[in-house]
C-alpha positions as CSV (number, residue, x, y, z in Angstrom):
1,M,-8.5,24.8,25.6
2,D,-7.0,22.6,28.5
3,V,-7.8,19.3,27.9
4,S,-5.3,18.3,31.0
5,I,-8.0,18.8,33.4
6,D,-8.7,15.7,35.5
7,R,-6.0,13.9,34.2
8,E,-4.7,12.0,37.8
9,E,-8.7,10.6,37.9
10,A,-8.6,10.0,34.1
11,V,-5.6,7.8,34.5
12,E,-7.0,5.9,37.3
13,S,-9.9,5.6,35.6
14,A,-8.4,3.9,32.5
15,G,-6.2,1.7,34.7
16,D,-2.3,1.9,35.5
17,R,-0.5,-0.8,32.5
18,S,3.1,-1.3,32.2
19,L,5.4,-1.7,29.5
20,S,5.3,-5.2,28.6
21,A,7.2,-7.4,26.5
22,P,4.7,-7.8,24.1
23,L,3.9,-4.3,24.4
24,V,7.6,-2.6,23.5
25,F,7.6,-5.6,20.5
26,S,4.5,-4.6,19.1
27,T,5.7,-1.0,18.9
28,F,8.8,-2.2,17.2
29,V,7.0,-3.8,14.7
30,A,4.9,-1.4,13.8
31,G,7.6,1.6,13.8
32,L,9.2,-0.6,11.2
33,G,6.6,1.0,8.9
34,G,7.8,4.4,10.0
35,L,11.6,3.4,9.4
36,L,10.6,2.5,5.1
37,F,8.7,5.4,5.4
38,G,11.9,7.8,5.9
39,F,14.0,5.5,3.9
40,D,11.7,5.7,0.4
41,T,11.3,9.6,1.4
42,A,14.9,10.6,1.3
43,V,16.5,7.6,-0.6
44,I,15.7,9.9,-4.1
45,S,17.7,12.6,-2.9
46,G,21.3,10.5,-3.6
47,T,19.9,9.6,-7.2
48,T,18.6,12.7,-8.5
49,D,22.1,13.5,-10.9
50,A,22.2,9.8,-12.2
51,L,18.3,9.9,-12.8
52,T,18.8,13.0,-14.9
53,R,21.7,11.8,-16.9
54,E,20.0,8.1,-17.4
55,F,16.6,9.6,-18.3
56,G,17.0,13.0,-19.7
57,L,15.0,14.7,-17.2
58,D,14.7,18.6,-16.5
59,G,13.9,20.5,-13.9
60,K,10.1,19.9,-14.1
61,T,10.5,16.1,-14.6
62,L,12.6,15.7,-12.3
63,G,10.2,17.6,-9.4
64,F,7.7,15.2,-10.8
65,T,10.0,12.4,-10.6
66,V,10.7,13.4,-6.8
67,A,7.3,13.8,-6.5
68,S,5.8,11.2,-7.8
69,A,5.9,9.0,-4.7
70,L,3.8,12.1,-3.4
71,I,1.3,11.1,-5.4
72,G,1.1,7.2,-4.2
73,T,1.6,8.8,-0.6
74,I,-1.7,11.3,-0.9
75,A,-3.8,8.4,-2.3
76,G,-2.4,6.0,0.9
77,S,-3.0,7.9,3.2
78,L,-7.0,8.3,1.9
79,L,-7.4,4.6,1.2
80,A,-5.5,3.1,4.5
81,S,-8.7,4.4,6.8
82,K,-11.3,1.5,5.6
83,P,-9.1,-1.5,4.9
84,A,-7.6,-0.4,8.7
85,D,-11.1,0.0,10.1
86,A,-12.5,-3.6,8.1
87,W,-9.6,-5.7,8.5
88,G,-7.7,-4.3,11.3
89,R,-4.3,-2.7,11.6
90,R,-2.0,-5.8,11.5
91,A,-3.2,-7.1,8.2
92,V,-3.0,-3.4,6.5
93,L,0.6,-3.4,8.3
94,A,1.4,-6.1,6.3
95,I,-0.3,-5.5,2.9
96,L,2.2,-2.3,3.1
97,A,5.5,-4.4,3.8
98,V,4.6,-6.2,0.6
99,F,4.3,-2.6,-1.3
100,Y,7.6,-1.7,-0.2
101,L,9.1,-5.1,-1.3
102,V,7.7,-4.8,-4.7
103,S,8.7,-1.0,-4.8
104,S,12.3,-1.3,-3.6
105,L,12.9,-3.8,-6.4
106,G,10.9,-2.4,-9.2
107,C,12.9,0.6,-8.7
108,A,15.9,-1.2,-8.9
109,W,15.2,-2.8,-11.9
110,A,13.4,0.0,-13.9
111,W,13.8,-0.3,-17.1
112,D,12.5,3.1,-17.9
113,W,11.2,6.4,-16.7
114,G,7.5,5.6,-16.9
115,S,8.6,2.2,-15.3
116,L,10.5,4.1,-12.1
117,L,7.4,6.5,-11.6
118,A,4.9,3.5,-10.9
119,F,6.7,1.9,-8.6
120,R,8.2,4.8,-7.0
121,I,4.1,5.7,-6.4
122,L,3.6,2.1,-5.1
123,G,6.3,3.4,-2.6
124,G,4.4,6.3,-1.8
125,L,0.8,4.5,-1.5
126,A,3.1,2.3,1.1
127,V,4.3,5.6,2.5
128,G,0.8,7.2,3.3
129,G,-0.7,3.8,4.2
130,A,2.2,3.9,6.8
131,S,1.5,7.4,8.5
132,V,-2.0,6.4,8.9
133,V,-1.8,3.0,10.3
134,S,1.6,2.9,12.2
135,P,1.0,5.9,14.6
136,M,-2.7,4.9,15.0
137,Y,-2.0,1.1,15.8
138,I,0.6,2.6,18.9
139,A,-1.4,4.8,19.9
140,E,-4.2,2.2,20.4
141,I,-2.4,-0.3,22.5
142,A,-0.3,2.5,24.3
143,P,-1.2,3.2,27.8
144,A,-1.7,6.9,28.4
145,R,1.3,7.7,30.5
146,Y,3.9,6.1,27.5
147,R,1.9,6.9,24.7
148,G,3.8,10.1,23.8
149,R,7.0,7.9,24.0
150,L,5.7,4.7,22.2
151,V,4.1,7.0,19.0
152,A,7.2,9.0,19.0
153,V,9.0,5.7,18.2
154,V,7.6,5.6,14.4
155,Q,9.3,9.0,13.9
156,F,11.9,7.8,15.6
157,N,12.6,5.1,12.9
158,I,11.3,7.3,10.5
159,V,14.5,9.6,10.7
160,F,16.4,6.6,11.6
161,G,15.1,5.4,8.0
162,I,16.1,9.0,6.5
163,L,19.8,8.7,8.3
164,L,20.2,5.2,6.9
165,A,19.1,6.1,3.2
166,F,22.1,9.2,3.3
167,F,24.5,6.8,4.8
168,S,23.9,3.9,2.1
169,N,23.4,6.7,-0.1
170,Y,26.9,7.9,0.4
171,V,28.6,4.6,0.6
172,I,27.3,3.1,-2.7
173,A,27.3,6.3,-4.8
174,R,31.9,5.9,-3.4
175,T,32.3,1.9,-3.8
176,I,29.6,1.6,-7.2
177,G,29.8,2.5,-10.5
178,G,27.3,3.6,-13.2
179,D,24.5,1.4,-11.8
180,A,24.6,3.1,-7.9
181,W,21.5,4.4,-7.9
182,R,19.5,1.0,-8.6
183,W,21.5,-0.2,-5.6
184,M,20.2,2.9,-3.5
185,F,17.2,1.8,-4.2
186,G,17.0,-2.0,-4.0
187,V,18.8,-1.8,-0.5
188,Q,14.9,-1.4,1.1
189,A,14.1,-4.9,0.2
190,A,15.8,-6.2,3.2
191,P,14.1,-4.5,5.9
192,S,10.9,-4.6,3.8
193,A,11.3,-8.4,3.9
194,L,11.9,-8.5,7.6
195,F,8.4,-6.3,8.3
196,F,6.3,-8.5,6.5
197,L,7.5,-11.7,8.5
198,L,7.4,-9.8,11.9
199,V,4.0,-8.3,11.3
200,F,2.8,-12.1,12.1
201,F,3.8,-12.3,15.3
202,I,1.7,-9.2,17.2
203,S,-1.8,-8.5,17.9
204,D,-4.2,-6.7,16.5
205,S,-5.2,-3.6,18.5
206,P,-7.4,-3.9,21.5
207,R,-9.9,-1.2,20.5
208,W,-10.3,-2.2,16.7
209,L,-11.2,-5.8,18.5
210,V,-13.9,-4.2,20.7
211,A,-15.3,-2.2,17.5
212,R,-15.3,-5.2,15.8
213,G,-16.8,-7.4,19.0
214,R,-14.2,-9.6,19.7
215,I,-14.2,-9.0,23.2
216,D,-12.8,-11.8,24.7
217,E,-9.7,-11.3,21.8
218,A,-9.3,-7.7,23.4
219,R,-9.1,-8.8,27.0
220,R,-6.4,-11.3,25.6
221,A,-4.4,-8.4,24.3
222,L,-5.1,-5.7,26.7
223,R,-3.4,-8.7,29.0
224,S,-0.8,-9.2,27.3
225,L,0.2,-5.8,26.4
226,G,0.8,-5.0,30.5
227,S,-2.9,-4.7,31.5
228,D,-4.2,-6.6,34.6
229,D,-6.7,-5.7,37.3
230,G,-8.1,-2.6,34.8
231,V,-8.9,-5.2,32.0
232,E,-12.6,-4.8,32.0
233,N,-12.7,-1.1,32.8
234,E,-10.9,-0.7,29.7
235,V,-12.8,-2.5,27.8
236,R,-16.3,-0.9,28.9
237,E,-14.2,2.6,28.6
238,I,-13.4,1.5,25.2
239,Q,-17.0,0.5,24.7
240,E,-18.7,3.3,25.9
241,S,-16.2,5.3,23.5
242,L,-17.4,4.1,20.4
243,E,-21.3,4.4,21.0
244,P,-22.3,6.9,18.0
245,T,-23.5,10.3,18.9
246,Q,-26.0,10.2,16.4
247,P,-29.0,8.5,16.2
248,G,-29.3,5.7,13.5
249,G,-26.1,4.2,13.4
250,E,-22.6,5.2,12.4
251,D,-21.3,8.4,12.4
252,R,-20.5,11.1,9.9
253,F,-16.7,12.2,10.0
254,F,-17.4,15.5,8.9
255,Q,-19.9,16.6,11.6
256,W,-20.1,20.1,14.2
257,S,-18.4,17.3,17.2
258,H,-15.2,16.4,15.4
259,R,-15.1,20.3,13.9
260,R,-11.9,20.7,16.6
261,P,-9.8,17.4,16.1
262,I,-10.3,18.1,12.4
263,L,-8.8,21.6,12.5
264,L,-6.3,20.5,15.1
265,A,-5.1,17.8,12.6
266,V,-5.2,19.9,9.4
267,A,-3.5,22.6,11.0
268,I,-0.4,20.7,12.8
269,A,-0.5,18.7,9.0
270,L,-0.3,21.9,7.1
271,F,2.4,23.8,9.2
272,N,4.9,20.5,9.3
273,Q,5.0,20.5,5.5
274,L,5.3,24.6,5.4
275,S,8.4,24.5,7.4
276,G,10.0,23.5,4.1
277,I,10.7,19.9,5.6
278,N,10.2,17.9,2.6
279,A,12.7,20.5,0.3
280,V,15.3,20.0,2.7
281,L,14.8,16.0,2.7
282,Y,14.4,15.7,-0.8
283,Y,17.0,18.0,-2.2
284,A,19.8,18.4,0.6
285,P,22.6,16.9,-1.9
286,V,21.3,19.7,-4.3
287,V,20.8,22.5,-1.5
288,F,24.4,21.9,-0.5
289,K,25.5,22.2,-4.2
290,M,23.8,25.4,-4.5
291,A,25.8,26.7,-1.6
292,G,28.7,25.9,-3.1
293,A,29.6,21.8,-1.5
294,G,30.9,19.3,-4.4
295,E,29.1,16.2,-5.2
296,D,30.6,14.1,-2.3
297,S,30.9,17.0,-0.1
298,A,26.9,17.6,-0.3
299,L,26.1,13.6,0.3
300,L,28.0,13.3,3.1
301,Q,26.8,17.1,4.5
302,A,22.9,15.3,3.5
303,V,24.8,12.5,6.4
304,A,25.1,14.8,9.1
305,I,21.9,16.1,8.5
306,G,20.1,12.8,9.0
307,L,22.3,12.5,12.0
308,T,21.3,15.4,13.7
309,N,17.4,14.3,13.1
310,L,18.3,10.8,14.6
311,V,19.8,12.7,17.6
312,F,17.9,15.6,18.2
313,T,14.3,12.9,17.8
314,M,15.5,10.8,20.4
315,L,16.3,13.7,22.9
316,A,12.7,14.4,22.1
317,M,11.5,11.0,22.8
318,T,12.6,10.5,26.0
319,I,10.8,14.3,27.5
320,I,7.8,14.4,25.5
321,D,5.5,12.5,27.9
322,W,7.3,15.2,30.5
323,A,7.3,18.4,28.5
324,G,4.1,18.1,26.8
325,R,3.3,18.2,23.4
326,R,3.2,22.2,23.3
327,R,6.6,23.0,24.7
328,L,8.5,21.1,22.2
329,M,6.2,22.7,19.5
330,I,7.1,25.9,20.8
331,L,10.4,25.3,21.6
332,G,10.7,24.0,17.6
333,S,9.4,26.9,16.2
334,I,11.4,29.2,17.4
335,G,14.1,27.0,16.3
336,Y,12.3,27.2,13.0
337,I,11.9,30.6,13.0
338,L,15.5,31.8,13.3
339,S,17.3,28.8,11.1
340,L,15.2,29.2,8.3
341,G,15.5,33.4,8.2
342,T,19.4,32.9,8.5
343,T,19.4,30.2,5.6
344,A,17.5,33.0,3.8
345,W,19.9,35.6,4.3
346,A,22.6,33.1,3.3
347,F,21.5,33.0,-0.2
348,Y,20.1,36.6,-0.5
349,T,23.5,37.5,0.1
350,Y,25.8,35.2,-1.6
351,G,23.4,34.2,-4.8
352,T,25.6,31.9,-6.9
353,N,28.7,33.1,-5.4
354,F,29.3,31.3,-1.8
355,T,32.4,31.8,-0.5
356,T,33.8,29.0,2.3
357,T,31.8,31.1,5.1
358,G,28.6,31.2,3.1
359,S,28.5,27.5,2.8
360,V,29.3,27.0,6.6
361,V,26.2,29.3,7.5
362,V,24.0,27.8,5.0
363,L,25.2,24.2,7.1
364,T,25.1,25.1,10.1
365,S,21.4,26.6,9.5
366,L,20.0,23.5,8.1
367,M,21.3,21.3,11.1
368,V,19.5,24.0,13.4
369,F,16.6,23.8,10.7
370,I,16.8,19.8,11.3
371,A,17.5,20.0,15.2
372,S,14.4,22.2,15.5
373,H,12.1,20.1,13.6
374,A,13.3,16.9,15.4
375,F,12.7,18.3,18.5
376,G,9.4,19.9,17.4
377,Q,6.6,19.2,14.8
378,G,8.7,15.8,14.1
379,A,7.9,14.2,17.4
380,V,4.9,15.5,18.0
381,I,2.4,15.5,14.5
382,W,2.0,11.6,14.7
383,V,1.7,11.7,18.4
384,F,-0.9,14.7,18.4
385,I,-3.1,13.4,15.0
386,S,-3.4,10.1,16.4
387,E,-4.2,11.4,20.0
388,V,-6.9,14.1,19.1
389,F,-9.5,12.3,17.2
390,P,-12.6,10.1,18.9
391,N,-12.2,5.8,18.8
392,R,-14.7,5.5,16.3
393,A,-13.0,8.3,14.0
394,R,-9.7,7.3,14.7
395,A,-9.0,5.6,11.3
396,R,-10.7,8.2,9.3
397,G,-9.2,11.5,11.0
398,Q,-5.0,9.8,11.1
399,A,-5.9,9.4,6.8
400,L,-7.6,13.0,7.0
401,G,-4.3,14.1,8.8
402,S,-1.9,12.4,6.6
403,F,-3.8,13.2,3.3
404,T,-2.8,17.1,4.6
405,H,0.5,16.5,5.2
406,W,1.2,14.6,1.8
407,V,-0.8,17.5,0.1
408,G,1.5,19.7,1.3
409,A,4.4,17.5,0.7
410,L,3.9,17.1,-2.6
411,A,3.0,21.1,-3.2
412,I,6.3,21.7,-1.2
413,S,8.5,18.9,-3.4
414,Q,7.2,20.0,-6.5
415,T,7.5,23.8,-5.9
416,F,11.2,24.1,-4.5
417,P,13.3,23.2,-7.3
418,M,11.4,25.2,-9.7
419,I,11.8,28.9,-7.0
420,A,15.6,27.4,-6.2
421,E,16.4,27.9,-10.0
422,R,15.5,31.3,-9.2
423,S,16.5,32.5,-5.6
424,G,16.9,30.0,-2.8
425,G,16.5,32.9,-0.8
426,H,12.6,33.5,-1.6
427,A,11.7,29.9,-0.7
428,F,13.4,29.8,2.9
429,A,11.9,33.1,3.4
430,F,8.6,32.3,2.8
431,Y,8.8,28.8,5.2
432,A,10.1,31.3,7.7
433,G,7.1,33.0,7.8
434,M,5.0,30.3,7.6
435,M,7.0,28.8,11.0
436,T,5.9,32.4,12.5
437,L,2.2,31.4,12.0
438,Q,3.0,28.4,13.4
439,L,4.2,29.7,16.6
440,L,1.2,32.0,17.2
441,W,-0.9,28.5,16.2
442,V,0.5,26.6,19.2
443,L,0.5,29.6,21.6
444,F,-2.9,30.2,21.1
445,V,-5.1,27.4,19.9
446,M,-3.2,23.8,20.3
447,P,-4.6,22.1,23.4
448,E,-1.8,20.1,25.7
449,T,-2.8,16.0,25.5
450,K,0.0,14.6,27.8
451,G,-0.8,11.6,29.7
452,V,-4.5,11.9,29.2
453,P,-5.9,8.2,28.0
454,L,-7.6,8.4,24.7
455,E,-11.4,8.0,25.6
456,E,-10.9,11.1,28.6
457,I,-9.6,13.6,25.3
458,Q,-12.4,12.1,23.2
459,K,-14.8,14.0,25.6
460,E,-12.6,17.0,26.0
461,L,-12.5,17.8,22.2
462,S,-16.2,16.4,21.0
463,E,-18.2,18.4,23.2
464,P,-20.5,20.6,21.7
């Protein structure tokens, strides 16, 4: 199905908003939720050896420690939609900032394994909530022609946060002694506090304000975000999109007219994790040590992975509203298949006796893998999920997509150490096979949504 039909008429009817300073600032602030999301996700990769020594962990308990935050992300992604609808996107972003702050300080001061797990789960709640609310908020304030780039700011900040985590882990490991792992967790407190303060300087989502009947506030918000002559038309279209499709009141989320956005969101979120991306991000130093690198070299190579992620995310952001979501996904899928297949071959060939050549092959392949992810799935997933659901169901739809993503992340991060103990090749070969299926899904199922107003996408995807 082609959602791009009548795009020009749709854009014209929705008004032609510009990139105003309040719009850019609001996007930046909401994007900080993504930066902390990325930092929290990746910071544990530099602490695994120290945590193993500190708390006497084995392969299974280490896997659970790494995955513990994902218990929180699953809960956070499920729980975020109702508060976001009831209290507003901005209020929930402020709450998530507090969760990030308390989690980082708590992990830094953890007195035993149980307390570390508790604070990691709290941080996971913040990550899960941010994966729902940050992209949803930006999608709701962005004009259609800039929506891909603006929502992709969340992904840019995620990978920037990952790079910051890898880099700060490397610097701290080189400069601080035995308690370096506590500092690795603790530095996240500073951006968390900044996020909390800045949230109070942005307006709430105009679409949420219309849904709550606060029409005058919605008009003011739209004007501050760059709309002028098209305000009344945009408010009217938002109101029409919020009308329930079933008689008697509020729509049920799981209904026939929502089947297409539901299936699309679940599919893209599942494929995101079946690429093995979180296995690489969480265990990057471990993977490089398996391939023959020393400890310092493994941490530095993890920085190279983070930098590659950032560069290709920036490249994808510049073209996502020109090239479209599907083209990026196609190119990313091909890169996934080639890089994961090569990594699997290297582990099957060298086993536990890696030569310098084998180590270089793994590093190069994983950098291509990360570039493919950043250019394809990484840039597209949060944009796409935030676009495909109707206004009246967007919070619940974003929650479903995020929930699916984090359940997959939990499964991948929990199983990778156990599989890797037997053969790294098995894990990467499986991920390559899943990315072949993703390529087929993109080619034959995934619609293009670039440049189409949210209300027009709603009409196209909600047809019976």
